[in-house]
VOGU-3710 file (C-alpha; in Angstrom, 3 decimals, decimal comma):
1> mnhrtlnplr> -9,743/0,729/7,778  -9,491/3,198/10,646  -8,221/1,319/13,691  -10,722/2,800/16,100  -13,702/1,728/14,036  -12,765/-1,867/14,855  -13,046/-1,482/18,601  -16,664/-0,879/19,709  -18,251/-4,088/18,427  -15,348/-6,264/19,487
11> rarllptlaa> -15,321/-4,711/22,947  -19,068/-5,009/23,440  -18,944/-8,404/25,122  -16,291/-7,192/27,606  -17,830/-3,962/28,803  -20,814/-5,312/30,780  -18,446/-7,140/33,120  -16,275/-4,077/33,580  -19,263/-1,761/33,999  -20,764/-3,988/36,663
21> allactplaw> -17,490/-4,034/38,539  -17,311/-0,256/38,486  -20,860/0,055/39,750  -19,955/-2,196/42,643  -17,289/0,288/43,705  -18,254/3,388/45,635  -18,321/6,322/43,194  -18,321/9,944/44,194  -21,597/11,818/44,535  -22,641/13,251/41,186
31> aaepaaspaa> -26,066/14,665/42,022  -26,645/18,405/42,083  -25,293/19,910/45,290  -27,862/20,865/47,946  -28,169/24,531/48,751  -25,786/25,670/51,485  -25,211/29,024/53,104  -22,111/30,973/52,077  -20,815/30,643/55,630  -21,188/26,849/55,551
41> vqaagqnlnt> -19,463/26,627/52,173  -16,581/28,775/53,378  -16,101/26,856/56,633  -16,161/23,398/55,041  -13,883/24,456/52,199  -11,412/26,079/54,568  -11,337/22,994/56,779  -10,673/20,768/53,786  -7,965/22,983/52,305  -6,272/23,309/55,691
51> lldrhwawsa> -6,281/19,519/56,058  -4,900/18,990/52,560  -2,162/21,594/53,049  -1,203/20,076/56,398  -1,087/16,559/54,939  0,988/17,752/51,961  3,525/19,300/54,342  3,470/16,157/56,510  4,126/13,927/53,493  7,118/16,066/52,469
61> stfpefasyr> 8,838/15,862/55,842  7,815/12,242/56,489  8,802/10,974/53,038  11,622/13,299/51,917  12,345/11,093/48,899  8,838/11,779/47,576  9,341/15,472/48,239  12,496/15,448/46,114  10,717/13,776/43,207  8,027/16,432/43,238
71> gdhrfgdrls> 10,659/19,200/43,251  10,652/20,094/46,965  14,272/19,902/48,126  13,876/21,310/51,646  14,491/17,824/53,042  17,061/16,712/50,486  19,617/15,942/53,193  17,685/13,033/54,662  15,884/9,762/53,994  12,628/8,528/55,452
81> dasaeainrr> 12,624/6,752/58,808  11,690/3,087/58,329  12,103/1,974/61,931  9,253/0,003/63,478  8,512/2,924/65,789  8,309/5,390/62,897  6,062/3,086/60,876  3,684/2,664/63,828  3,622/6,415/64,335  2,868/7,055/60,675
91> drevvaflae> 0,099/4,488/60,734  -1,544/6,292/63,633  -1,189/9,613/61,822  -2,809/8,177/58,681  -5,745/6,911/60,740  -6,103/10,370/62,276  -6,021/12,056/58,850  -8,714/9,677/57,662  -10,973/10,391/60,640  -10,533/14,131/60,212
101> araipreglt> -11,425/13,954/56,522  -14,528/11,874/57,153  -15,779/14,499/59,617  -15,874/17,273/56,980  -19,469/17,817/55,763  -19,781/17,323/52,022  -22,774/19,604/51,627  -20,597/22,596/52,356  -18,131/21,913/49,546  -17,891/22,899/45,919
111> atervslelf> -17,946/20,169/43,264  -14,142/20,204/42,922  -13,674/20,130/46,690  -16,044/17,185/47,036  -14,000/15,185/44,546  -10,801/16,169/46,354  -12,226/15,081/49,693  -13,324/11,696/48,387  -9,968/11,119/46,712  -8,134/12,038/49,885
121> inaqqrqvem> -10,316/9,677/51,927  -9,720/6,938/49,359  -5,943/7,418/49,521  -5,867/7,177/53,323  -8,259/4,235/53,328  -6,008/2,286/50,975  -3,114/2,728/53,398  -5,274/1,654/56,334  -6,301/-1,494/54,458  -2,646/-2,463/53,991
131> mafpaargms> -1,964/-2,083/57,705  -3,718/-5,423/58,210  -0,888/-7,170/56,327  2,419/-6,048/57,877  4,407/-8,975/56,472  3,301/-8,169/52,928  4,357/-4,556/53,420  7,919/-5,747/54,001  8,210/-7,438/50,588  10,252/-4,600/49,119
141> lralggpqtq> 12,744/-6,636/47,061  11,299/-6,503/43,559  12,433/-7,499/40,108  12,199/-3,946/38,761  13,885/-2,313/41,721  13,657/-1,708/45,423  16,103/-0,820/48,193  18,849/-2,179/45,927  18,315/0,586/43,336  16,279/3,378/44,940
151> iaellqimpt> 19,132/5,481/46,333  20,869/5,507/42,937  17,643/6,587/41,221  16,957/9,239/43,846  20,384/10,845/43,511  19,875/11,257/39,755  17,029/13,757/40,217  18,729/15,850/42,899  19,958/19,335/41,880  23,708/20,001/41,969
161> rtaaqveqml> 23,872/23,603/40,770  25,234/24,955/44,055  27,638/23,718/46,706  24,795/23,752/49,237  22,799/21,354/47,085  25,781/19,033/46,802  26,154/19,137/50,591  22,535/18,021/50,834  23,306/15,089/48,573  26,348/14,115/50,612
171> ariaafplrm> 24,253/14,186/53,789  21,628/11,999/52,132  24,285/9,487/51,101  25,573/9,455/54,692  22,040/8,595/55,861  21,861/5,530/53,609  23,468/2,945/55,958  20,837/3,516/58,652  18,031/3,486/56,085  19,275/0,224/54,610
181> aqemalirss> 19,636/-1,336/58,068  16,005/-0,430/58,763  14,902/-1,888/55,446  16,785/-5,099/56,084  15,100/-5,390/59,482  11,702/-5,122/57,796  12,665/-7,742/55,205  13,843/-10,108/57,948  10,620/-9,569/59,890  8,559/-10,447/56,821
191> aaagwvpard> 10,714/-13,491/56,183  10,155/-14,672/59,749  6,401/-14,518/59,058  6,794/-16,702/55,961  7,041/-13,921/53,365  10,218/-14,435/51,332  10,389/-13,308/47,677  10,615/-15,942/44,972  14,001/-17,360/44,040  14,100/-15,856/40,548
201> vlqrvvaqid> 13,149/-12,429/41,882  15,999/-12,556/44,393  18,402/-13,563/41,641  17,479/-10,429/39,702  17,989/-8,307/42,806  21,448/-9,793/43,342  22,323/-9,117/39,693  21,304/-5,472/40,078  23,508/-5,136/43,156  26,438/-6,872/41,465
211> tqlatpadgm> 26,238/-4,522/38,480  26,477/-1,522/40,781  29,363/-2,958/42,793  31,324/-4,100/39,756  33,067/-0,745/39,274  34,969/1,730/41,477  32,943/4,424/43,190  33,327/6,910/40,350  31,854/4,379/37,925  28,747/3,672/40,001
221> phyrpfqrlg> 25,421/5,344/39,141  25,511/7,129/42,504  28,468/9,204/41,304  26,859/10,601/38,150  25,371/13,658/39,886  28,888/14,673/40,936  29,814/14,813/37,243  27,272/17,570/36,524  28,100/20,125/39,205  27,006/23,707/38,600
231> rdipaaeqaq> 29,315/25,935/36,575  29,226/28,603/39,273  31,033/26,256/41,682  34,774/27,055/41,380  36,843/24,319/39,771  38,896/23,662/42,912  35,735/23,303/45,000  34,212/21,003/42,375  37,248/18,738/42,606  36,957/18,664/46,395
241> lqqrgraaie> 33,226/17,861/46,263  33,864/15,090/43,759  36,539/13,593/45,988  34,119/13,698/48,909  31,477/12,094/46,708  33,736/9,168/45,868  34,637/8,728/49,531  30,974/8,925/50,587  29,967/6,251/48,104  32,797/3,969/49,215
251> qhvvppltal> 31,939/4,498/52,886  28,128/4,789/52,895  26,825/3,025/49,769  29,092/0,077/49,044  28,911/-1,501/52,552  25,072/-1,378/52,828  24,624/-2,816/49,331  27,174/-5,506/50,170  25,322/-6,301/53,395  21,985/-6,497/51,548
261> ramivdelrp> 23,510/-8,883/49,040  24,892/-11,090/51,803  21,511/-11,204/53,544  19,778/-12,216/50,315  22,304/-14,938/49,472  22,867/-16,306/52,967  19,473/-15,837/54,652  16,711/-15,384/52,090  17,691/-17,460/49,096  17,828/-20,772/51,032
271> kapaegalrn> 14,230/-20,120/52,163  12,973/-18,618/48,900  10,126/-20,460/47,194  10,570/-21,542/43,598  7,173/-19,997/42,847  6,091/-16,617/44,209  2,315/-16,962/43,950  0,592/-14,971/46,695  -1,909/-17,786/47,178  0,963/-19,775/48,742
281> ypggeavyal> 1,824/-17,166/51,395  0,113/-16,888/54,807  -3,016/-14,829/54,151  -1,817/-14,256/50,612  -5,190/-14,723/48,936  -6,628/-11,821/50,927  -3,575/-9,700/50,117  -3,943/-10,403/46,401  -7,649/-9,585/46,473  -6,758/-6,228/48,044
291> yvrqqtttsl> -4,046/-5,543/45,463  -6,466/-6,336/42,624  -9,091/-3,927/43,978  -6,578/-1,168/44,602  -4,724/-1,488/41,314  -7,791/-1,738/39,067  -10,090/0,471/41,219  -12,843/-2,043/40,433  -14,399/-5,036/42,176  -13,495/-7,401/39,346
301> tpqqihaigl> -12,387/-10,798/40,617  -9,168/-12,448/39,443  -11,291/-14,946/37,509  -13,182/-12,172/35,690  -9,947/-10,358/34,852  -8,437/-13,608/33,595  -11,396/-14,068/31,248  -11,152/-10,490/29,942  -7,500/-11,074/29,118  -8,253/-14,250/27,182
311> reltrlrgem> -10,999/-12,548/25,168  -8,806/-9,561/24,305  -6,007/-11,895/23,249  -8,338/-13,710/20,864  -9,329/-10,409/19,240  -5,758/-9,146/18,989  -4,364/-12,416/17,622  -6,822/-12,132/14,745  -5,555/-8,630/13,924  -1,915/-9,714/14,232
321> eavmqtvafk> -2,491/-12,582/11,823  -4,178/-10,144/9,434  -0,939/-8,152/9,336  0,926/-11,351/8,472  -1,428/-11,784/5,519  -0,949/-8,147/4,498  2,819/-8,568/4,132  2,245/-11,896/2,314  4,365/-13,914/4,725  4,386/-17,590/3,807
331> gtfaqfvehl> 4,470/-19,702/6,930  2,908/-20,137/10,345  2,342/-17,408/12,876  5,205/-18,796/14,983  7,487/-18,594/11,968  6,357/-15,017/11,323  7,228/-14,092/14,886  10,637/-15,756/14,526  11,228/-13,752/11,342  10,307/-10,473/13,027
341> ntdpkffhts> 12,561/-11,171/16,006  15,649/-12,332/14,094  15,897/-10,585/10,725  18,628/-7,903/11,097  16,633/-5,418/9,001  14,219/-5,025/11,902  16,881/-3,827/14,357  19,082/-0,783/14,791  22,809/-1,308/14,513  23,919/0,393/17,749
351> peallagyrd> 22,649/1,784/21,062  23,078/5,290/19,678  20,933/4,511/16,638  18,184/3,069/18,842  18,173/6,196/21,012  18,116/8,455/17,950  15,190/6,427/16,598  13,162/6,968/19,759  13,931/10,684/19,698  12,881/10,990/16,073
361> iakrldaemp> 9,526/9,345/16,787  8,983/11,638/19,780  9,703/14,720/17,668  7,229/13,609/15,004  4,538/12,962/17,594  4,970/16,319/19,307  4,071/18,165/16,109  0,794/16,224/15,744  -0,518/16,592/19,302  -2,780/19,641/18,721
371> klfaelprap> -4,960/17,436/16,520  -6,223/15,532/19,556  -5,806/17,905/22,539  -7,248/21,340/23,203  -4,438/22,160/25,648  -0,960/20,684/25,981  1,444/20,656/28,947  4,158/23,281/28,981  6,707/21,037/30,702  9,227/19,523/28,256
381> ygvqpmpahm> 10,451/15,950/28,231  13,564/14,181/27,038  14,554/10,712/25,891  17,683/9,324/27,518  19,371/5,962/28,143  18,309/3,894/31,121  20,976/3,431/33,835  23,023/0,325/33,041  22,461/-1,332/36,426  18,786/-1,802/35,520
391> ganraeyyng> 19,863/-4,578/33,176  19,180/-5,497/29,542  15,808/-7,093/30,309  14,336/-4,093/32,141  11,283/-2,541/30,504  11,408/1,100/29,454  9,863/3,638/31,835  9,038/7,304/32,377  9,740/9,745/35,225  7,523/12,805/35,432
401> paidgsragf> 8,527/16,445/35,795  8,781/18,200/39,140  5,495/19,734/40,228  7,137/23,169/40,451  8,442/22,941/36,881  12,098/22,759/37,935  12,736/19,402/36,249  11,598/17,994/32,903  10,010/14,615/32,376  12,103/11,779/30,915
411> ffantlawrk> 11,442/8,638/28,915  14,200/6,136/29,780  15,079/3,841/26,879  16,902/0,569/27,453  19,822/1,069/25,071  21,595/-1,966/26,577  18,892/-4,021/24,876  19,386/-2,499/21,418  19,828/-5,937/19,861  16,429/-6,996/21,242
421> rpiwgmetlv> 14,338/-3,874/20,567  12,824/-4,254/17,080  12,203/-1,102/15,108  8,605/-2,136/14,503  7,858/-1,908/18,242  9,288/1,554/18,829  6,418/3,810/17,744  3,848/2,361/20,122  6,392/2,419/22,965  7,079/6,149/22,523
431> aheampghhm> 3,348/6,843/22,358  2,963/5,032/25,687  5,894/6,483/27,623  6,025/10,032/26,232  3,390/11,767/24,097  0,439/11,317/24,063  0,928/8,849/26,930  2,577/9,307/30,306  4,085/12,718/29,694  0,813/14,152/28,418
441> qiaratelrg> -1,122/12,894/31,437  1,421/13,438/34,204  2,865/16,752/33,028  -0,635/18,093/32,411  -1,641/17,126/35,950  1,240/19,076/37,487  -0,040/22,234/35,777  -3,654/22,051/37,003  -3,341/24,955/39,427  -6,993/24,773/40,438
451> lpnfrrsgfg> -6,486/21,376/42,069  -4,832/20,648/45,425  -1,217/19,513/45,278  -1,891/15,856/45,935  -4,112/15,675/42,848  -1,453/17,396/40,739  1,258/14,900/41,674  0,303/12,812/38,638  0,133/9,389/40,257  -1,984/7,494/42,765
461> ytafsegwal> -4,230/5,405/40,502  -2,405/2,963/38,267  -5,559/2,004/36,370  -5,877/5,633/35,291  -2,237/6,458/34,528  -1,305/3,169/32,856  -4,751/2,765/31,322  -4,358/6,210/29,760  -0,900/5,363/28,408  -2,189/2,151/26,823
471> yaetlgfelg> -5,154/4,016/25,337  -2,708/6,685/24,116  -0,917/4,030/22,066  -4,110/3,570/20,035  -4,121/7,312/19,257  -1,044/6,716/17,135  -3,323/5,870/14,208  -4,680/9,411/14,318  -1,226/10,932/14,825  0,514/9,461/11,794
481> lytdpysryg> 2,015/6,309/13,331  1,674/2,674/12,255  1,561/3,441/8,515  3,992/0,577/7,996  2,310/-2,836/8,510  5,191/-4,004/10,678  4,747/-1,029/13,007  1,047/-1,830/13,105  2,019/-5,347/14,160  4,261/-3,868/16,861
491> hlqwqafraa> 1,360/-1,831/18,192  -0,922/-4,879/18,242  1,766/-6,975/19,913  2,143/-4,511/22,791  -1,631/-4,377/23,189  -1,651/-8,174/23,289  1,181/-8,135/25,793  -0,931/-6,032/28,199  -3,887/-8,374/27,674  -1,649/-11,362/28,385
501> rlvadtgvha> -0,651/-9,719/31,655  -4,247/-10,047/32,834  -4,010/-13,773/32,269  -0,502/-14,333/33,637  -0,800/-12,190/36,787  -4,090/-13,751/37,861  -2,929/-17,156/36,692  0,166/-17,061/38,896  -1,309/-15,494/42,023  -4,850/-16,881/42,050
511> lgwtrqqaid> -5,224/-19,845/39,705  -2,237/-22,049/40,453  -0,044/-21,316/37,435  3,703/-21,854/37,647  6,238/-19,256/36,575  7,184/-21,358/33,569  3,563/-21,795/32,570  3,080/-18,021/32,603  6,248/-17,457/30,548  5,316/-20,064/27,950
521> fmvertgver> 1,785/-18,696/27,655  2,906/-15,108/27,130  5,594/-16,016/24,607  3,151/-18,083/22,547  0,298/-15,580/22,670  2,316/-12,402/22,115  5,486/-13,370/20,259  7,560/-11,260/22,644  11,179/-12,356/23,195  11,442/-15,012/25,941
531> efvasevdry> 14,071/-13,392/28,167  12,070/-10,177/28,326  8,899/-12,122/29,113  10,703/-13,937/31,936  11,744/-10,622/33,479  8,164/-9,406/33,177  6,711/-12,486/34,859  9,160/-11,946/37,723  7,887/-8,379/37,832  4,283/-9,595/38,231
541> tsqpgqalay> 5,426/-12,031/40,890  7,061/-9,302/42,977  4,502/-6,562/42,238  1,224/-8,473/42,326  -1,747/-6,843/40,621  0,098/-3,812/39,232  0,133/-5,154/35,680  -3,642/-5,655/35,739  -4,249/-1,918/35,712  -3,117/-1,287/32,132
551> migklkfdel> -5,745/-3,108/30,074  -8,547/-2,632/32,609  -7,968/1,121/32,525  -7,592/1,208/28,744  -10,947/-0,504/28,252  -12,573/2,186/30,391  -11,079/4,998/28,287  -12,307/3,224/25,134  -15,764/2,891/26,622  -15,948/6,551/27,655
561> rdrakarlga> -14,910/7,754/24,201  -17,505/5,537/22,522  -20,159/6,712/24,967  -19,382/10,377/24,415  -19,411/9,978/20,619  -22,719/8,107/20,713  -24,462/10,635/22,952  -23,050/13,812/21,454  -22,987/12,913/17,786  -21,870/15,922/15,759
571> rfdirkfhna> -21,192/17,848/18,984  -18,419/15,444/19,968  -14,995/17,125/19,960  -12,134/14,694/20,506  -9,799/17,509/21,606  -12,168/18,642/24,349  -12,945/15,052/25,351  -9,299/14,238/25,963  -8,786/17,281/28,137  -11,995/16,510/30,037
581> vldngalpla> -10,556/13,063/30,770  -7,190/14,397/31,933  -7,994/17,686/33,625  -9,030/16,296/36,990  -5,757/14,470/37,545  -5,555/10,712/38,084  -8,823/9,216/39,340  -10,422/5,901/40,269  -12,260/4,557/37,234  -15,707/4,913/38,821
591> tldglidewi> -14,972/8,553/39,616  -13,781/9,163/36,067  -16,937/7,526/34,741  -19,149/9,916/36,689  -17,191/13,027/35,745  -17,327/12,199/32,035  -21,075/11,621/32,277  -21,297/15,130/33,745  -19,142/16,502/30,939  -21,288/14,805/28,293
601> aqqaalpaag> -24,414/16,331/29,800  -22,801/19,777/29,836  -21,718/19,479/26,211  -25,155/18,294/25,157  -26,732/21,347/26,821  -24,575/23,849/24,936  -26,219/25,772/22,084  -25,641/24,147/18,728  -22,994/25,835/16,630  -24,392/27,846/13,745
611> pg> -23,300/27,436/10,139  -19,724/28,497/9,535
//
């Protein structure tokens, strides 16, 4: 049976709750625009575009790391200022940007400009809301990375074709001690206010630092860019730059990382709580409520999200058990899971074989993409190993291309974990991280020249970007994946894993669950390997609410597709629908809902196609 035909009826009981939550949020204005004089349209549009251009330039100079990721290397010799004075100044500037945006009259804007204005206001408002919780803003030590890993990750995307670019990188490395000192001051300030990360989270941070410090400078991830210097740099100069790189790492990277480690072990760990539930921190319940709203872009409560997760898990468990029946496994579901996670036939025999397997799946998917998309991104992507210091329990991830097209996108595979990555789970993972998932959405956004730069940056709304990637996994059925029942199981397991996140995240932060309770629940309900689940629960502990966005967003994409098919009937074109969903960049779910309703109405009004 076609996978997608199973969804509408089984989702029906979930959608009223989600729809009501979206209605409670403030959507953009969708009504026909009132008549405005050409002069008024021009003035309002010019004011908006000037504001957006000025803010884009401000963000590049204020956050040079972000500028580098988007391909702007004008400020590649520096790091952002995280002093208390700089943070206060930025906060005032954000408030001023927000006030200026709110003063622009909407009636003088085009439809695209009105959406851009509302998105810009929303982005500034989210920052203003966080200003009320300064201690929470200082909780930067996270299980998946933070100040302990960010400089290494940043250096990997910096260009090294010319000597001038390498000089920029050396200057940025030299700026790291001050930046780390500022970060440590923020962490200490948060700790003084009662905000110390959980003990298990800190242990993961220490392990990430230790892995980086375990080798000489030329074996650290920070040195890798010096091993790919441009061919036009003379050999003697390359050798000199590499020597300077090793010295810079020894002088400017090793001591700050060592100091951060000492602070964690000596100052934070003795005060660290065994459980990291936000409900146990001063004002933590209000902080979690804000995170939930911002990450899901809905007004769903933690209790409602918890219930959605449980219902989705019930549905998915039924489908997973059906696969067990299909392969005629004799035993319990727990025994089936044990079989899938231990039989050598389900695993590659080396890191290289795992990487080659991911690349093969990606190549097969690329050839099928025109079936479901009217237009595809031009930016390429690659599949490469994850840096070793991330650890064997780190989940795979994706980094998008530069907005100017100067850098490809990359899916980072955890080849350290090759013994724990079953073959039957690989297809759905590639569909999520690469095509038709993150790369399709993020690379496409960078190429939408008719949108302002901030909307082309590809991020901003986790419920959209991660919801799309989870929805994209389900497209694998239409793209030739999951023909093997075990791969179908792998797809269902990852869907169940995202549903279980709804339960575990809200359980830990709002409902009094312990870390161990969350781990045990997720292992039992999903069959995912325990060590990986433990790392994920520590992720939810240190990034509250982020994991809620995946399934909440995916349910919205399901709903919109079902709605469009029901209203358009024979006029429904899946290729056009997918581009309609993606071609406004990442959006809040309520905004997306309104835009797709507009698109449906436009498609319904088109003349019917004649006989072929």
